[in-house]
C-alpha positions in Angstrom: -39.5 3.3 26.1 -42.4 1.2 27.5 -44.6 2.5 24.7 -42.0 1.4 22.1 -41.8 -2.1 23.6 -45.6 -2.5 23.6 -45.8 -1.3 20.0 -43.2 -3.7 18.9 -45.0 -6.6 20.7 -48.3 -5.7 19.1 -46.7 -5.4 15.7 -45.1 -8.8 16.0 -48.5 -10.3 16.8 -50.4 -8.4 14.1 -47.7 -8.7 11.4 -45.9 -12.0 12.0 -44.1 -12.0 8.6 -42.8 -8.5 9.3 -41.6 -9.7 12.7 -39.9 -12.7 11.0 -38.1 -10.3 8.6 -36.8 -8.2 11.5 -35.6 -11.4 13.2 -33.9 -12.7 10.0 -32.2 -9.3 9.4 -30.6 -9.5 12.9 -29.3 -13.0 12.0 -28.0 -11.9 8.7 -26.3 -8.9 10.3 -24.4 -11.4 12.5 -23.3 -13.3 9.4 -22.0 -10.1 7.8 -24.6 -10.2 5.1 -26.4 -6.9 5.7 -23.8 -4.6 7.4 -23.7 -0.9 6.6 -27.4 -0.8 5.9 -26.8 -2.9 2.7 -28.6 -6.1 1.7 -32.2 -7.1 2.5 -35.0 -9.6 2.4 -38.5 -9.9 1.1 -41.1 -12.5 1.9 -44.5 -13.3 0.4 -47.5 -14.5 2.4 -51.3 -14.6 2.0 -51.5 -10.8 2.6 -48.9 -9.7 0.1 -45.2 -9.0 -0.3 -43.3 -7.9 2.8 -40.1 -6.0 2.4 -37.5 -4.5 4.6 -36.9 -0.7 4.2 -33.9 0.8 2.4 -30.9 2.6 3.9 -31.5 1.6 7.6 -29.5 -0.4 10.1 -30.9 -3.9 9.3 -30.1 -5.3 12.8 -32.4 -2.6 14.3 -35.4 -3.1 12.1 -38.7 -3.5 14.0 -41.9 -5.2 12.6 -43.6 -1.8 12.2 -40.7 -0.7 9.9 -41.5 -3.2 7.2 -43.5 -2.4 4.0 -46.4 -4.5 2.8 -46.8 -4.4 -1.0 -49.4 -5.8 -3.3 -48.7 -9.3 -4.6 -48.8 -9.8 -8.4 -48.3 -6.1 -9.3 -44.8 -6.4 -10.6 -44.4 -3.3 -12.7 -44.4 -1.0 -9.7 -44.4 -1.0 -5.9 -48.0 -0.7 -4.8 -48.0 0.0 -1.0 -50.7 -1.8 0.9 -49.4 -0.9 4.4 -46.6 1.7 5.0 -44.3 1.7 8.1 -45.3 3.9 11.0 -42.2 6.0 10.3 -43.0 8.1 7.2 -39.3 8.7 6.6 -38.7 5.1 5.6 -38.3 4.2 2.0 -39.0 1.0 0.1 -35.9 -1.1 -0.5 -33.7 -0.2 -3.4 -33.7 -4.0 -4.1 -37.5 -4.0 -4.8 -37.2 -4.4 -8.6 -34.7 -7.3 -8.1 -36.9 -9.0 -5.5 -39.8 -8.7 -8.0 -37.7 -10.5 -10.7 -37.6 -13.6 -8.5 -41.3 -13.4 -7.6 -42.4 -12.8 -11.2 -40.0 -15.2 -13.0 -39.7 -18.0 -10.4 -42.8 -17.6 -8.3 -40.4 -17.4 -5.3 -41.8 -17.1 -1.8 -38.8 -15.3 -0.5 -35.7 -13.5 -1.7 -32.5 -12.6 0.2 -29.9 -10.0 -0.9 -26.6 -10.5 0.8 -23.5 -8.3 0.7 -21.4 -11.2 1.9 -17.6 -10.6 1.4 -17.4 -14.2 0.0 -19.7 -13.3 -2.8 -17.7 -10.3 -3.7 -14.3 -12.1 -3.5 -15.6 -15.1 -5.5 -16.9 -12.9 -8.2 -13.5 -11.2 -8.4 -11.9 -14.6 -8.9 -14.2 -15.6 -11.7 -14.8 -12.2 -13.3 -11.6 -10.1 -12.4 -12.7 -7.0 -14.3 -16.3 -7.1 -12.9 -17.6 -8.3 -16.2 -20.4 -10.8 -16.8 -19.3 -14.4 -16.1 -19.9 -17.6 -14.2 -19.0 -19.0 -10.8 -18.3 -22.7 -11.0 -17.6 -25.4 -8.4 -18.1 -29.2 -8.1 -17.6 -32.1 -5.7 -18.7 -30.2 -2.6 -21.2 -31.7 -0.1 -23.0 -28.4 0.5 -24.2 -28.3 -3.1 -26.8 -30.8 -2.0 -28.6 -28.0 -0.1 -29.4 -26.3 -3.5 -32.4 -27.1 -5.6 -31.7 -29.9 -8.1 -28.0 -30.2 -7.2 -26.0 -33.2 -6.1 -22.6 -33.1 -4.5 -20.8 -34.4 -7.7 -22.6 -32.0 -10.1 -21.1 -28.9 -11.4 -22.7 -25.8 -10.0 -22.8 -22.8 -12.3 -24.1 -19.4 -11.0 -24.3 -16.3 -13.3 -22.3 -13.2 -12.5 -23.6 -9.9 -13.7 -21.8 -6.5 -13.7 -22.6 -4.0 -11.0 -24.4 -0.7 -11.7 -24.4 2.7 -9.9 -27.9 2.1 -8.6 -29.5 -1.1 -7.4 -32.6 -0.7 -9.6 -30.4 -0.6 -12.7 -29.6 -4.2 -12.2 -33.2 -5.3 -12.9 -32.8 -6.1 -16.6 -29.4 -7.8 -16.5 -30.6 -9.9 -13.5 -33.7 -10.9 -15.4 -31.6 -11.9 -18.5 -29.3 -14.0 -16.3 -32.2 -15.7 -14.7 -33.7 -16.5 -18.1 -30.3 -18.0 -19.3 -29.8 -20.0 -16.1 -33.2 -21.4 -15.1 -31.8 -24.2 -12.9 -30.0 -22.1 -10.3 -31.7 -19.9 -7.6 -29.1 -17.2 -7.4 -27.4 -14.4 -9.3 -24.1 -12.9 -8.2 -23.4 -9.2 -8.7 -19.8 -8.4 -9.2 -18.2 -6.2 -6.6 -21.6 -6.1 -4.8 -23.2 -9.4 -3.4 -25.7 -12.1 -4.3 -29.4 -12.5 -4.7 -30.8 -15.9 -3.6 -34.4 -17.1 -3.6 -36.6 -20.1 -2.7 -40.2 -21.3 -2.6 -40.4 -20.0 1.0 -38.2 -18.2 3.4 -36.8 -21.4 4.9 -35.6 -22.7 1.5 -34.2 -19.2 0.6 -32.3 -19.0 3.8 -31.0 -22.6 3.5 -29.8 -21.9 -0.1 -28.3 -18.6 0.9 -26.2 -20.3 3.6 -25.1 -23.0 1.2 -24.2 -20.6 -1.5 -22.2 -18.6 1.0 -20.3 -21.7 2.1 -19.5 -22.6 -1.5 -18.3 -19.1 -2.4 -16.1 -19.1 0.7 -14.8 -22.6 -0.2 -13.8 -21.3 -3.6 -12.0 -18.2 -2.2 -10.1 -20.3 0.4 -9.2 -22.9 -2.1 -7.7 -20.2 -4.3 -5.8 -18.7 -1.4 -4.3 -22.1 -0.6 -3.5 -22.9 -4.2 -5.9 -25.7 -4.4 -8.0 -26.5 -7.5 -11.5 -25.1 -7.7 
């Protein structure tokens, strides 16, 4: 046990971005965004692209569990540093994270399995088809890039697929059609949110989650969206 604690402490010192990912995953677990091993996060720094592993309990990730990938190599996952545990796999979200890095020059991407994203998508795309989430006149819109509280927010919704990587092209197409919004909702699945750094990505993810919940609760109460 002591060896494990020492190793985690050393990893946090030597890999601060990996330690940050582990910390954020614990926070996101508390928010219900990454339960059941779903969801994830990736952050870029001067060393490359850091990415949480796939199919693991996100609230239990340690810094030494995080992959470091080459920055700028977007057609594949080029591993620079692998986790100490050889059984860990690169996140299934990797091609989707790379969309945001490649197309938006994002500094961080968050993938949330928030129930509010799932329910809001069901409201606006009942059959799980492509569509749009819309809202306006909500103060939390001001936390999103380029948005004011009286503007209309429009977020693309794309259909889900059997495997995460199969979402890559439809997500990229949605991003190309909606260049002014930093999110794509996946019907029956969750939401991808990005920003120029992890602080902005986290801030926007929290704002989107609030707005999605507001829409769901408004519908439940019979209020206009």
